[in-house]
mmJSON file of the N, C-alpha and C atoms, coordinates in Angstrom:
{"data_MODEL":{"atom_site":{
"group_PDB":["ATOM","ATOM","ATOM","ATOM","ATOM","ATOM","ATOM","ATOM","ATOM","ATOM","ATOM","ATOM","ATOM","ATOM","ATOM","ATOM","ATOM","ATOM","ATOM","ATOM","ATOM","ATOM","ATOM","ATOM","ATOM","ATOM","ATOM","ATOM","ATOM","ATOM","ATOM","ATOM","ATOM","ATOM","ATOM","ATOM","ATOM","ATOM","ATOM","ATOM","ATOM","ATOM","ATOM","ATOM","ATOM","ATOM","ATOM","ATOM","ATOM","ATOM","ATOM","ATOM","ATOM","ATOM","ATOM","ATOM","ATOM","ATOM","ATOM","ATOM","ATOM","ATOM","ATOM","ATOM","ATOM","ATOM","ATOM","ATOM","ATOM","ATOM","ATOM","ATOM","ATOM","ATOM","ATOM","ATOM","ATOM","ATOM","ATOM","ATOM","ATOM","ATOM","ATOM","ATOM","ATOM","ATOM","ATOM","ATOM","ATOM","ATOM","ATOM","ATOM","ATOM","ATOM","ATOM","ATOM","ATOM","ATOM","ATOM","ATOM","ATOM","ATOM","ATOM","ATOM","ATOM","ATOM","ATOM","ATOM","ATOM","ATOM","ATOM","ATOM","ATOM","ATOM","ATOM","ATOM","ATOM","ATOM","ATOM","ATOM","ATOM","ATOM","ATOM","ATOM","ATOM","ATOM","ATOM","ATOM","ATOM","ATOM","ATOM","ATOM","ATOM","ATOM","ATOM","ATOM","ATOM","ATOM","ATOM","ATOM","ATOM","ATOM","ATOM","ATOM","ATOM","ATOM","ATOM","ATOM","ATOM","ATOM","ATOM","ATOM","ATOM","ATOM","ATOM","ATOM","ATOM","ATOM","ATOM","ATOM","ATOM","ATOM","ATOM","ATOM","ATOM","ATOM","ATOM","ATOM","ATOM","ATOM","ATOM","ATOM","ATOM","ATOM","ATOM","ATOM","ATOM","ATOM","ATOM","ATOM","ATOM","ATOM","ATOM","ATOM","ATOM","ATOM","ATOM","ATOM","ATOM","ATOM","ATOM","ATOM","ATOM","ATOM","ATOM","ATOM","ATOM","ATOM","ATOM","ATOM","ATOM","ATOM","ATOM","ATOM","ATOM","ATOM","ATOM","ATOM","ATOM","ATOM","ATOM","ATOM","ATOM","ATOM","ATOM","ATOM","ATOM","ATOM","ATOM","ATOM","ATOM","ATOM","ATOM","ATOM","ATOM","ATOM","ATOM","ATOM","ATOM","ATOM","ATOM","ATOM","ATOM","ATOM","ATOM","ATOM","ATOM","ATOM","ATOM","ATOM","ATOM","ATOM","ATOM"],
"id":[1,2,3,4,5,6,7,8,9,10,11,12,13,14,15,16,17,18,19,20,21,22,23,24,25,26,27,28,29,30,31,32,33,34,35,36,37,38,39,40,41,42,43,44,45,46,47,48,49,50,51,52,53,54,55,56,57,58,59,60,61,62,63,64,65,66,67,68,69,70,71,72,73,74,75,76,77,78,79,80,81,82,83,84,85,86,87,88,89,90,91,92,93,94,95,96,97,98,99,100,101,102,103,104,105,106,107,108,109,110,111,112,113,114,115,116,117,118,119,120,121,122,123,124,125,126,127,128,129,130,131,132,133,134,135,136,137,138,139,140,141,142,143,144,145,146,147,148,149,150,151,152,153,154,155,156,157,158,159,160,161,162,163,164,165,166,167,168,169,170,171,172,173,174,175,176,177,178,179,180,181,182,183,184,185,186,187,188,189,190,191,192,193,194,195,196,197,198,199,200,201,202,203,204,205,206,207,208,209,210,211,212,213,214,215,216,217,218,219,220,221,222,223,224,225,226,227,228,229,230,231,232,233,234,235,236,237,238,239,240,241,242,243],
"type_symbol":["N","C","C","N","C","C","N","C","C","N","C","C","N","C","C","N","C","C","N","C","C","N","C","C","N","C","C","N","C","C","N","C","C","N","C","C","N","C","C","N","C","C","N","C","C","N","C","C","N","C","C","N","C","C","N","C","C","N","C","C","N","C","C","N","C","C","N","C","C","N","C","C","N","C","C","N","C","C","N","C","C","N","C","C","N","C","C","N","C","C","N","C","C","N","C","C","N","C","C","N","C","C","N","C","C","N","C","C","N","C","C","N","C","C","N","C","C","N","C","C","N","C","C","N","C","C","N","C","C","N","C","C","N","C","C","N","C","C","N","C","C","N","C","C","N","C","C","N","C","C","N","C","C","N","C","C","N","C","C","N","C","C","N","C","C","N","C","C","N","C","C","N","C","C","N","C","C","N","C","C","N","C","C","N","C","C","N","C","C","N","C","C","N","C","C","N","C","C","N","C","C","N","C","C","N","C","C","N","C","C","N","C","C","N","C","C","N","C","C","N","C","C","N","C","C","N","C","C","N","C","C","N","C","C","N","C","C","N","C","C","N","C","C"],
"label_atom_id":["N","CA","C","N","CA","C","N","CA","C","N","CA","C","N","CA","C","N","CA","C","N","CA","C","N","CA","C","N","CA","C","N","CA","C","N","CA","C","N","CA","C","N","CA","C","N","CA","C","N","CA","C","N","CA","C","N","CA","C","N","CA","C","N","CA","C","N","CA","C","N","CA","C","N","CA","C","N","CA","C","N","CA","C","N","CA","C","N","CA","C","N","CA","C","N","CA","C","N","CA","C","N","CA","C","N","CA","C","N","CA","C","N","CA","C","N","CA","C","N","CA","C","N","CA","C","N","CA","C","N","CA","C","N","CA","C","N","CA","C","N","CA","C","N","CA","C","N","CA","C","N","CA","C","N","CA","C","N","CA","C","N","CA","C","N","CA","C","N","CA","C","N","CA","C","N","CA","C","N","CA","C","N","CA","C","N","CA","C","N","CA","C","N","CA","C","N","CA","C","N","CA","C","N","CA","C","N","CA","C","N","CA","C","N","CA","C","N","CA","C","N","CA","C","N","CA","C","N","CA","C","N","CA","C","N","CA","C","N","CA","C","N","CA","C","N","CA","C","N","CA","C","N","CA","C","N","CA","C","N","CA","C","N","CA","C","N","CA","C","N","CA","C","N","CA","C","N","CA","C","N","CA","C"],
"label_alt_id":[null,null,null,null,null,null,null,null,null,null,null,null,null,null,null,null,null,null,null,null,null,null,null,null,null,null,null,null,null,null,null,null,null,null,null,null,null,null,null,null,null,null,null,null,null,null,null,null,null,null,null,null,null,null,null,null,null,null,null,null,null,null,null,null,null,null,null,null,null,null,null,null,null,null,null,null,null,null,null,null,null,null,null,null,null,null,null,null,null,null,null,null,null,null,null,null,null,null,null,null,null,null,null,null,null,null,null,null,null,null,null,null,null,null,null,null,null,null,null,null,null,null,null,null,null,null,null,null,null,null,null,null,null,null,null,null,null,null,null,null,null,null,null,null,null,null,null,null,null,null,null,null,null,null,null,null,null,null,null,null,null,null,null,null,null,null,null,null,null,null,null,null,null,null,null,null,null,null,null,null,null,null,null,null,null,null,null,null,null,null,null,null,null,null,null,null,null,null,null,null,null,null,null,null,null,null,null,null,null,null,null,null,null,null,null,null,null,null,null,null,null,null,null,null,null,null,null,null,null,null,null,null,null,null,null,null,null,null,null,null,null,null,null],
"label_comp_id":["MET","MET","MET","VAL","VAL","VAL","LEU","LEU","LEU","TYR","TYR","TYR","PRO","PRO","PRO","THR","THR","THR","SER","SER","SER","ARG","ARG","ARG","ILE","ILE","ILE","LEU","LEU","LEU","THR","THR","THR","LEU","LEU","LEU","ILE","ILE","ILE","PHE","PHE","PHE","TYR","TYR","TYR","GLY","GLY","GLY","TRP","TRP","TRP","ILE","ILE","ILE","ILE","ILE","ILE","ILE","ILE","ILE","VAL","VAL","VAL","PRO","PRO","PRO","ILE","ILE","ILE","PRO","PRO","PRO","ALA","ALA","ALA","ILE","ILE","ILE","PHE","PHE","PHE","PHE","PHE","PHE","LEU","LEU","LEU","GLY","GLY","GLY","PHE","PHE","PHE","TRP","TRP","TRP","PHE","PHE","PHE","LEU","LEU","LEU","MET","MET","MET","GLN","GLN","GLN","TRP","TRP","TRP","LEU","LEU","LEU","LEU","LEU","LEU","ALA","ALA","ALA","PHE","PHE","PHE","PHE","PHE","PHE","ASP","ASP","ASP","ILE","ILE","ILE","THR","THR","THR","GLY","GLY","GLY","GLY","GLY","GLY","VAL","VAL","VAL","ALA","ALA","ALA","TYR","TYR","TYR","TRP","TRP","TRP","ALA","ALA","ALA","HIS","HIS","HIS","ILE","ILE","ILE","GLY","GLY","GLY","GLY","GLY","GLY","PHE","PHE","PHE","ILE","ILE","ILE","ALA","ALA","ALA","GLY","GLY","GLY","ILE","ILE","ILE","ILE","ILE","ILE","LEU","LEU","LEU","ALA","ALA","ALA","LEU","LEU","LEU","VAL","VAL","VAL","PHE","PHE","PHE","GLY","GLY","GLY","LEU","LEU","LEU","LYS","LYS","LYS","ARG","ARG","ARG","LYS","LYS","LYS","ARG","ARG","ARG","ALA","ALA","ALA","ARG","ARG","ARG","ASP","ASP","ASP","SER","SER","SER","ARG","ARG","ARG","LEU","LEU","LEU","GLY","GLY","GLY","LEU","LEU","LEU"],
"label_asym_id":["A","A","A","A","A","A","A","A","A","A","A","A","A","A","A","A","A","A","A","A","A","A","A","A","A","A","A","A","A","A","A","A","A","A","A","A","A","A","A","A","A","A","A","A","A","A","A","A","A","A","A","A","A","A","A","A","A","A","A","A","A","A","A","A","A","A","A","A","A","A","A","A","A","A","A","A","A","A","A","A","A","A","A","A","A","A","A","A","A","A","A","A","A","A","A","A","A","A","A","A","A","A","A","A","A","A","A","A","A","A","A","A","A","A","A","A","A","A","A","A","A","A","A","A","A","A","A","A","A","A","A","A","A","A","A","A","A","A","A","A","A","A","A","A","A","A","A","A","A","A","A","A","A","A","A","A","A","A","A","A","A","A","A","A","A","A","A","A","A","A","A","A","A","A","A","A","A","A","A","A","A","A","A","A","A","A","A","A","A","A","A","A","A","A","A","A","A","A","A","A","A","A","A","A","A","A","A","A","A","A","A","A","A","A","A","A","A","A","A","A","A","A","A","A","A","A","A","A","A","A","A","A","A","A","A","A","A","A","A","A","A","A","A"],
"label_entity_id":["1","1","1","1","1","1","1","1","1","1","1","1","1","1","1","1","1","1","1","1","1","1","1","1","1","1","1","1","1","1","1","1","1","1","1","1","1","1","1","1","1","1","1","1","1","1","1","1","1","1","1","1","1","1","1","1","1","1","1","1","1","1","1","1","1","1","1","1","1","1","1","1","1","1","1","1","1","1","1","1","1","1","1","1","1","1","1","1","1","1","1","1","1","1","1","1","1","1","1","1","1","1","1","1","1","1","1","1","1","1","1","1","1","1","1","1","1","1","1","1","1","1","1","1","1","1","1","1","1","1","1","1","1","1","1","1","1","1","1","1","1","1","1","1","1","1","1","1","1","1","1","1","1","1","1","1","1","1","1","1","1","1","1","1","1","1","1","1","1","1","1","1","1","1","1","1","1","1","1","1","1","1","1","1","1","1","1","1","1","1","1","1","1","1","1","1","1","1","1","1","1","1","1","1","1","1","1","1","1","1","1","1","1","1","1","1","1","1","1","1","1","1","1","1","1","1","1","1","1","1","1","1","1","1","1","1","1","1","1","1","1","1","1"],
"label_seq_id":[1,1,1,2,2,2,3,3,3,4,4,4,5,5,5,6,6,6,7,7,7,8,8,8,9,9,9,10,10,10,11,11,11,12,12,12,13,13,13,14,14,14,15,15,15,16,16,16,17,17,17,18,18,18,19,19,19,20,20,20,21,21,21,22,22,22,23,23,23,24,24,24,25,25,25,26,26,26,27,27,27,28,28,28,29,29,29,30,30,30,31,31,31,32,32,32,33,33,33,34,34,34,35,35,35,36,36,36,37,37,37,38,38,38,39,39,39,40,40,40,41,41,41,42,42,42,43,43,43,44,44,44,45,45,45,46,46,46,47,47,47,48,48,48,49,49,49,50,50,50,51,51,51,52,52,52,53,53,53,54,54,54,55,55,55,56,56,56,57,57,57,58,58,58,59,59,59,60,60,60,61,61,61,62,62,62,63,63,63,64,64,64,65,65,65,66,66,66,67,67,67,68,68,68,69,69,69,70,70,70,71,71,71,72,72,72,73,73,73,74,74,74,75,75,75,76,76,76,77,77,77,78,78,78,79,79,79,80,80,80,81,81,81],
"pdbx_PDB_ins_code":[null,null,null,null,null,null,null,null,null,null,null,null,null,null,null,null,null,null,null,null,null,null,null,null,null,null,null,null,null,null,null,null,null,null,null,null,null,null,null,null,null,null,null,null,null,null,null,null,null,null,null,null,null,null,null,null,null,null,null,null,null,null,null,null,null,null,null,null,null,null,null,null,null,null,null,null,null,null,null,null,null,null,null,null,null,null,null,null,null,null,null,null,null,null,null,null,null,null,null,null,null,null,null,null,null,null,null,null,null,null,null,null,null,null,null,null,null,null,null,null,null,null,null,null,null,null,null,null,null,null,null,null,null,null,null,null,null,null,null,null,null,null,null,null,null,null,null,null,null,null,null,null,null,null,null,null,null,null,null,null,null,null,null,null,null,null,null,null,null,null,null,null,null,null,null,null,null,null,null,null,null,null,null,null,null,null,null,null,null,null,null,null,null,null,null,null,null,null,null,null,null,null,null,null,null,null,null,null,null,null,null,null,null,null,null,null,null,null,null,null,null,null,null,null,null,null,null,null,null,null,null,null,null,null,null,null,null,null,null,null,null,null,null],
"Cartn_x":[136.299,135.308,135.924,137.153,137.825,138.555,139.323,140.16,139.392,138.429,137.678,136.179,135.572,134.164,133.191,133.602,132.693,132.861,133.715,133.908,132.627,132.512,131.351,131.815,130.986,131.28,130.241,130.693,129.761,129.231,127.913,127.282,126.263,126.289,125.284,124.03,122.891,121.616,120.771,120.293,119.463,118.003,117.267,115.851,115.142,114.864,114.292,115.37,116.251,117.439,118.585,119.749,120.941,121.104,121.256,121.473,122.784,123.6,124.833,124.59,124.724,124.419,125.617,126.029,127.078,126.468,126.992,126.499,127.634,127.327,128.379,129.003,130.307,131.047,130.556,130.175,129.736,128.48,127.552,126.343,126.657,127.488,127.831,128.548,129.554,130.304,129.474,128.592,127.684,126.752,126.209,125.35,126.128,127.344,128.177,128.479,128.848,129.159,127.93,126.774,125.541,125.221,125.412,125.161,126.121,127.386,128.341,127.951,127.53,127.137,125.917,124.903,123.696,123.997,124.788,125.122,125.972,126.815,127.626,126.747,125.713,124.838,123.88,123.403,122.366,122.867,124.176,124.735,124.863,124.221,124.24,125.491,126.326,127.52,128.762,128.627,129.767,130.07,130.125,130.308,131.673,132.728,134.069,134.5,134.174,134.578,133.921,132.673,131.997,132.669,133.036,133.729,135.105,135.754,137.05,136.877,135.809,135.544,135.266,134.472,134.159,135.428,136.265,137.52,138.458,138.575,139.43,138.931,137.617,137.025,137.324,137.126,137.383,138.875,139.728,141.178,141.594,141.007,141.314,140.922,139.764,139.339,140.311,140.685,141.613,142.967,143.488,144.781,144.713,143.601,143.443,143.406,142.759,142.721,144.107,144.859,146.172,147.207,147.288,148.354,147.883,146.718,146.26,145.95,145.265,144.908,146.145,147.144,148.391,149.071,149.13,149.759,148.939,147.609,146.752,146.916,146.967,147.173,148.525,149.577,150.908,150.909,150.274,150.207,149.419,148.272,147.452,148.184,148.915,149.644,150.808,151.422,152.523,152.018,150.787,150.228,149.478,149.317,148.639,147.127,146.591,145.132,144.468],
"Cartn_y":[105.343,105.851,106.098,106.55,106.836,105.595,104.959,103.848,102.529,102.315,101.06,101.34,101.878,102.274,101.103,99.907,98.763,97.943,98.379,97.656,97.672,96.688,96.612,96.734,97.371,97.575,96.812,95.933,95.226,96.214,96.348,97.378,96.755,97.177,96.738,97.587,96.926,97.629,97.129,98.06,97.73,97.967,96.889,96.999,95.831,95.993,94.897,93.961,93.556,92.793,93.268,92.733,93.202,92.392,93.102,92.479,93.033,92.153,92.59,92.52,93.673,93.787,94.386,93.789,94.428,95.557,96.762,97.932,98.445,98.833,99.411,100.638,100.746,101.827,103.202,103.347,104.645,105.122,104.199,104.571,104.878,104.029,104.225,105.557,105.831,107.078,108.296,108.132,109.223,109.569,108.543,108.768,109.425,108.944,109.51,110.984,111.288,112.666,113.553,113.077,113.845,114.109,113.115,113.306,114.344,114.306,115.291,116.692,116.805,118.089,118.654,117.827,118.28,118.653,117.832,118.127,119.391,119.657,120.876,122.119,122.052,123.209,123.416,122.339,122.471,122.321,122.202,122.132,123.537,123.791,125.142,125.417,124.396,124.597,124.92,125.075,125.446,124.451,123.176,122.142,122.087,122.488,122.493,121.084,120.088,118.713,118.219,118.603,118.189,118.792,120.054,120.694,120.072,119.636,118.957,117.631,116.892,115.64,115.889,116.902,117.238,117.62,118.464,118.876,117.707,116.821,115.644,114.701,114.549,113.696,114.239,115.535,116.164,116.124,116.395,116.324,114.903,113.901,112.509,112.145,112.63,112.37,113.007,114.254,114.949,114.24,113.87,113.18,111.81,111.113,109.817,109.995,111.058,111.316,111.662,112.446,112.888,111.765,111.097,110.11,108.664,108.38,106.995,106.338,107.023,106.41,106.078,106.938,106.688,105.423,105.296,104.118,102.863,102.994,101.84,101.354,102.277,101.891,101.202,101.738,101.139,99.737,99.563,98.25,97.265,97.704,96.821,96.409,97.324,96.971,96.033,96.228,95.359,93.948,93.837,92.53,91.919,92.681,92.176,92.166,93.09,93.144,94.074],
"Cartn_z":[-73.485,-74.392,-75.771,-75.797,-77.066,-77.571,-76.705,-77.134,-77.234,-76.36,-76.328,-76.229,-77.273,-77.193,-77.092,-77.487,-77.423,-76.153,-75.242,-73.986,-73.165,-72.299,-71.423,-69.973,-69.167,-67.752,-66.952,-66.051,-65.184,-64.148,-64.097,-63.28,-62.345,-61.09,-60.121,-60.27,-60.378,-60.438,-59.279,-58.466,-57.313,-57.677,-57.89,-58.211,-57.531,-56.245,-55.488,-54.966,-55.831,-55.468,-56.339,-56.098,-56.816,-58.101,-59.203,-60.503,-61.067,-61.636,-62.295,-63.804,-64.45,-65.875,-66.606,-67.735,-68.544,-69.385,-69.215,-69.933,-70.824,-72.069,-72.919,-72.254,-72.366,-71.707,-72.141,-73.394,-73.892,-73.148,-72.835,-72.1,-70.64,-70.034,-68.626,-68.422,-69.254,-69.112,-69.494,-70.476,-70.827,-69.683,-69.018,-67.86,-66.728,-66.472,-65.413,-65.694,-66.942,-67.313,-67.155,-67.579,-67.443,-65.973,-65.113,-63.676,-63.095,-63.476,-62.983,-63.445,-64.677,-65.247,-64.504,-64.298,-63.6,-62.146,-61.474,-60.085,-59.97,-60.944,-60.92,-61.019,-61.848,-62.026,-60.862,-60.26,-59.247,-57.817,-57.618,-56.27,-55.707,-54.576,-54.006,-53.178,-52.971,-52.138,-52.959,-54.246,-55.068,-56.161,-55.823,-56.824,-57.474,-56.762,-57.349,-57.753,-56.959,-57.273,-58.558,-58.764,-59.995,-61.217,-61.123,-62.248,-62.474,-61.397,-61.538,-62.267,-61.96,-62.663,-64.142,-64.427,-65.819,-66.574,-65.962,-66.598,-66.818,-65.847,-65.985,-67.066,-67.16,-68.185,-69.58,-69.766,-71.067,-71.398,-70.395,-70.625,-70.991,-70.355,-70.677,-72.094,-72.536,-73.916,-74.904,-74.641,-75.541,-75.574,-74.413,-74.366,-75.037,-74.881,-75.546,-77.055,-77.516,-78.954,-79.492,-78.726,-79.183,-79.112,-77.967,-77.761,-77.877,-77.37,-77.272,-78.587,-79.49,-80.763,-81.593,-81.515,-82.248,-81.722,-80.399,-79.797,-80.064,-80.051,-80.301,-81.737,-82.696,-84.096,-84.281,-83.652,-83.76,-83.158,-82.018,-81.379,-82.234,-82.768,-83.588,-84.865,-85.488,-86.698,-86.363,-85.208,-84.792,-84.507,-83.967,-83.655,-84.833,-85.919,-87.095,-86.973,-86.187,-86.001,-86.951],
"occupancy":[1.0,1.0,1.0,1.0,1.0,1.0,1.0,1.0,1.0,1.0,1.0,1.0,1.0,1.0,1.0,1.0,1.0,1.0,1.0,1.0,1.0,1.0,1.0,1.0,1.0,1.0,1.0,1.0,1.0,1.0,1.0,1.0,1.0,1.0,1.0,1.0,1.0,1.0,1.0,1.0,1.0,1.0,1.0,1.0,1.0,1.0,1.0,1.0,1.0,1.0,1.0,1.0,1.0,1.0,1.0,1.0,1.0,1.0,1.0,1.0,1.0,1.0,1.0,1.0,1.0,1.0,1.0,1.0,1.0,1.0,1.0,1.0,1.0,1.0,1.0,1.0,1.0,1.0,1.0,1.0,1.0,1.0,1.0,1.0,1.0,1.0,1.0,1.0,1.0,1.0,1.0,1.0,1.0,1.0,1.0,1.0,1.0,1.0,1.0,1.0,1.0,1.0,1.0,1.0,1.0,1.0,1.0,1.0,1.0,1.0,1.0,1.0,1.0,1.0,1.0,1.0,1.0,1.0,1.0,1.0,1.0,1.0,1.0,1.0,1.0,1.0,1.0,1.0,1.0,1.0,1.0,1.0,1.0,1.0,1.0,1.0,1.0,1.0,1.0,1.0,1.0,1.0,1.0,1.0,1.0,1.0,1.0,1.0,1.0,1.0,1.0,1.0,1.0,1.0,1.0,1.0,1.0,1.0,1.0,1.0,1.0,1.0,1.0,1.0,1.0,1.0,1.0,1.0,1.0,1.0,1.0,1.0,1.0,1.0,1.0,1.0,1.0,1.0,1.0,1.0,1.0,1.0,1.0,1.0,1.0,1.0,1.0,1.0,1.0,1.0,1.0,1.0,1.0,1.0,1.0,1.0,1.0,1.0,1.0,1.0,1.0,1.0,1.0,1.0,1.0,1.0,1.0,1.0,1.0,1.0,1.0,1.0,1.0,1.0,1.0,1.0,1.0,1.0,1.0,1.0,1.0,1.0,1.0,1.0,1.0,1.0,1.0,1.0,1.0,1.0,1.0,1.0,1.0,1.0,1.0,1.0,1.0,1.0,1.0,1.0,1.0,1.0,1.0],
"B_iso_or_equiv":[0.0,0.0,0.0,0.0,0.0,0.0,0.0,0.0,0.0,0.0,0.0,0.0,0.0,0.0,0.0,0.0,0.0,0.0,0.0,0.0,0.0,0.0,0.0,0.0,0.0,0.0,0.0,0.0,0.0,0.0,0.0,0.0,0.0,0.0,0.0,0.0,0.0,0.0,0.0,0.0,0.0,0.0,0.0,0.0,0.0,0.0,0.0,0.0,0.0,0.0,0.0,0.0,0.0,0.0,0.0,0.0,0.0,0.0,0.0,0.0,0.0,0.0,0.0,0.0,0.0,0.0,0.0,0.0,0.0,0.0,0.0,0.0,0.0,0.0,0.0,0.0,0.0,0.0,0.0,0.0,0.0,0.0,0.0,0.0,0.0,0.0,0.0,0.0,0.0,0.0,0.0,0.0,0.0,0.0,0.0,0.0,0.0,0.0,0.0,0.0,0.0,0.0,0.0,0.0,0.0,0.0,0.0,0.0,0.0,0.0,0.0,0.0,0.0,0.0,0.0,0.0,0.0,0.0,0.0,0.0,0.0,0.0,0.0,0.0,0.0,0.0,0.0,0.0,0.0,0.0,0.0,0.0,0.0,0.0,0.0,0.0,0.0,0.0,0.0,0.0,0.0,0.0,0.0,0.0,0.0,0.0,0.0,0.0,0.0,0.0,0.0,0.0,0.0,0.0,0.0,0.0,0.0,0.0,0.0,0.0,0.0,0.0,0.0,0.0,0.0,0.0,0.0,0.0,0.0,0.0,0.0,0.0,0.0,0.0,0.0,0.0,0.0,0.0,0.0,0.0,0.0,0.0,0.0,0.0,0.0,0.0,0.0,0.0,0.0,0.0,0.0,0.0,0.0,0.0,0.0,0.0,0.0,0.0,0.0,0.0,0.0,0.0,0.0,0.0,0.0,0.0,0.0,0.0,0.0,0.0,0.0,0.0,0.0,0.0,0.0,0.0,0.0,0.0,0.0,0.0,0.0,0.0,0.0,0.0,0.0,0.0,0.0,0.0,0.0,0.0,0.0,0.0,0.0,0.0,0.0,0.0,0.0,0.0,0.0,0.0,0.0,0.0,0.0],
"pdbx_formal_charge":[null,null,null,null,null,null,null,null,null,null,null,null,null,null,null,null,null,null,null,null,null,null,null,null,null,null,null,null,null,null,null,null,null,null,null,null,null,null,null,null,null,null,null,null,null,null,null,null,null,null,null,null,null,null,null,null,null,null,null,null,null,null,null,null,null,null,null,null,null,null,null,null,null,null,null,null,null,null,null,null,null,null,null,null,null,null,null,null,null,null,null,null,null,null,null,null,null,null,null,null,null,null,null,null,null,null,null,null,null,null,null,null,null,null,null,null,null,null,null,null,null,null,null,null,null,null,null,null,null,null,null,null,null,null,null,null,null,null,null,null,null,null,null,null,null,null,null,null,null,null,null,null,null,null,null,null,null,null,null,null,null,null,null,null,null,null,null,null,null,null,null,null,null,null,null,null,null,null,null,null,null,null,null,null,null,null,null,null,null,null,null,null,null,null,null,null,null,null,null,null,null,null,null,null,null,null,null,null,null,null,null,null,null,null,null,null,null,null,null,null,null,null,null,null,null,null,null,null,null,null,null,null,null,null,null,null,null,null,null,null,null,null,null],
"auth_seq_id":[1,1,1,2,2,2,3,3,3,4,4,4,5,5,5,6,6,6,7,7,7,8,8,8,9,9,9,10,10,10,11,11,11,12,12,12,13,13,13,14,14,14,15,15,15,16,16,16,17,17,17,18,18,18,19,19,19,20,20,20,21,21,21,22,22,22,23,23,23,24,24,24,25,25,25,26,26,26,27,27,27,28,28,28,29,29,29,30,30,30,31,31,31,32,32,32,33,33,33,34,34,34,35,35,35,36,36,36,37,37,37,38,38,38,39,39,39,40,40,40,41,41,41,42,42,42,43,43,43,44,44,44,45,45,45,46,46,46,47,47,47,48,48,48,49,49,49,50,50,50,51,51,51,52,52,52,53,53,53,54,54,54,55,55,55,56,56,56,57,57,57,58,58,58,59,59,59,60,60,60,61,61,61,62,62,62,63,63,63,64,64,64,65,65,65,66,66,66,67,67,67,68,68,68,69,69,69,70,70,70,71,71,71,72,72,72,73,73,73,74,74,74,75,75,75,76,76,76,77,77,77,78,78,78,79,79,79,80,80,80,81,81,81],
"auth_comp_id":["MET","MET","MET","VAL","VAL","VAL","LEU","LEU","LEU","TYR","TYR","TYR","PRO","PRO","PRO","THR","THR","THR","SER","SER","SER","ARG","ARG","ARG","ILE","ILE","ILE","LEU","LEU","LEU","THR","THR","THR","LEU","LEU","LEU","ILE","ILE","ILE","PHE","PHE","PHE","TYR","TYR","TYR","GLY","GLY","GLY","TRP","TRP","TRP","ILE","ILE","ILE","ILE","ILE","ILE","ILE","ILE","ILE","VAL","VAL","VAL","PRO","PRO","PRO","ILE","ILE","ILE","PRO","PRO","PRO","ALA","ALA","ALA","ILE","ILE","ILE","PHE","PHE","PHE","PHE","PHE","PHE","LEU","LEU","LEU","GLY","GLY","GLY","PHE","PHE","PHE","TRP","TRP","TRP","PHE","PHE","PHE","LEU","LEU","LEU","MET","MET","MET","GLN","GLN","GLN","TRP","TRP","TRP","LEU","LEU","LEU","LEU","LEU","LEU","ALA","ALA","ALA","PHE","PHE","PHE","PHE","PHE","PHE","ASP","ASP","ASP","ILE","ILE","ILE","THR","THR","THR","GLY","GLY","GLY","GLY","GLY","GLY","VAL","VAL","VAL","ALA","ALA","ALA","TYR","TYR","TYR","TRP","TRP","TRP","ALA","ALA","ALA","HIS","HIS","HIS","ILE","ILE","ILE","GLY","GLY","GLY","GLY","GLY","GLY","PHE","PHE","PHE","ILE","ILE","ILE","ALA","ALA","ALA","GLY","GLY","GLY","ILE","ILE","ILE","ILE","ILE","ILE","LEU","LEU","LEU","ALA","ALA","ALA","LEU","LEU","LEU","VAL","VAL","VAL","PHE","PHE","PHE","GLY","GLY","GLY","LEU","LEU","LEU","LYS","LYS","LYS","ARG","ARG","ARG","LYS","LYS","LYS","ARG","ARG","ARG","ALA","ALA","ALA","ARG","ARG","ARG","ASP","ASP","ASP","SER","SER","SER","ARG","ARG","ARG","LEU","LEU","LEU","GLY","GLY","GLY","LEU","LEU","LEU"],
"auth_asym_id":["A","A","A","A","A","A","A","A","A","A","A","A","A","A","A","A","A","A","A","A","A","A","A","A","A","A","A","A","A","A","A","A","A","A","A","A","A","A","A","A","A","A","A","A","A","A","A","A","A","A","A","A","A","A","A","A","A","A","A","A","A","A","A","A","A","A","A","A","A","A","A","A","A","A","A","A","A","A","A","A","A","A","A","A","A","A","A","A","A","A","A","A","A","A","A","A","A","A","A","A","A","A","A","A","A","A","A","A","A","A","A","A","A","A","A","A","A","A","A","A","A","A","A","A","A","A","A","A","A","A","A","A","A","A","A","A","A","A","A","A","A","A","A","A","A","A","A","A","A","A","A","A","A","A","A","A","A","A","A","A","A","A","A","A","A","A","A","A","A","A","A","A","A","A","A","A","A","A","A","A","A","A","A","A","A","A","A","A","A","A","A","A","A","A","A","A","A","A","A","A","A","A","A","A","A","A","A","A","A","A","A","A","A","A","A","A","A","A","A","A","A","A","A","A","A","A","A","A","A","A","A","A","A","A","A","A","A","A","A","A","A","A","A"],
"auth_atom_id":["N","CA","C","N","CA","C","N","CA","C","N","CA","C","N","CA","C","N","CA","C","N","CA","C","N","CA","C","N","CA","C","N","CA","C","N","CA","C","N","CA","C","N","CA","C","N","CA","C","N","CA","C","N","CA","C","N","CA","C","N","CA","C","N","CA","C","N","CA","C","N","CA","C","N","CA","C","N","CA","C","N","CA","C","N","CA","C","N","CA","C","N","CA","C","N","CA","C","N","CA","C","N","CA","C","N","CA","C","N","CA","C","N","CA","C","N","CA","C","N","CA","C","N","CA","C","N","CA","C","N","CA","C","N","CA","C","N","CA","C","N","CA","C","N","CA","C","N","CA","C","N","CA","C","N","CA","C","N","CA","C","N","CA","C","N","CA","C","N","CA","C","N","CA","C","N","CA","C","N","CA","C","N","CA","C","N","CA","C","N","CA","C","N","CA","C","N","CA","C","N","CA","C","N","CA","C","N","CA","C","N","CA","C","N","CA","C","N","CA","C","N","CA","C","N","CA","C","N","CA","C","N","CA","C","N","CA","C","N","CA","C","N","CA","C","N","CA","C","N","CA","C","N","CA","C","N","CA","C","N","CA","C","N","CA","C","N","CA","C","N","CA","C","N","CA","C","N","CA","C","N","CA","C"],
"pdbx_PDB_model_num":[1,1,1,1,1,1,1,1,1,1,1,1,1,1,1,1,1,1,1,1,1,1,1,1,1,1,1,1,1,1,1,1,1,1,1,1,1,1,1,1,1,1,1,1,1,1,1,1,1,1,1,1,1,1,1,1,1,1,1,1,1,1,1,1,1,1,1,1,1,1,1,1,1,1,1,1,1,1,1,1,1,1,1,1,1,1,1,1,1,1,1,1,1,1,1,1,1,1,1,1,1,1,1,1,1,1,1,1,1,1,1,1,1,1,1,1,1,1,1,1,1,1,1,1,1,1,1,1,1,1,1,1,1,1,1,1,1,1,1,1,1,1,1,1,1,1,1,1,1,1,1,1,1,1,1,1,1,1,1,1,1,1,1,1,1,1,1,1,1,1,1,1,1,1,1,1,1,1,1,1,1,1,1,1,1,1,1,1,1,1,1,1,1,1,1,1,1,1,1,1,1,1,1,1,1,1,1,1,1,1,1,1,1,1,1,1,1,1,1,1,1,1,1,1,1,1,1,1,1,1,1,1,1,1,1,1,1,1,1,1,1,1,1]
}}}
């Protein structure tokens, strides 16, 4: 989401039959994050796993911003992109 926001994810959609559709990563991850957030709030059994996913997702974004963008810029300049 941070390093490759324009990437596409091949996604299976079940609507009568199976369709494989490329979806932008930002939409797919946004939907996934929203589902984790909703399930964490409305799960009556505690929802610890959902909160762990949310925390890991946020930590990954922060770490990508801190370390990943710097490495990506260095790699792109080294390759002349």
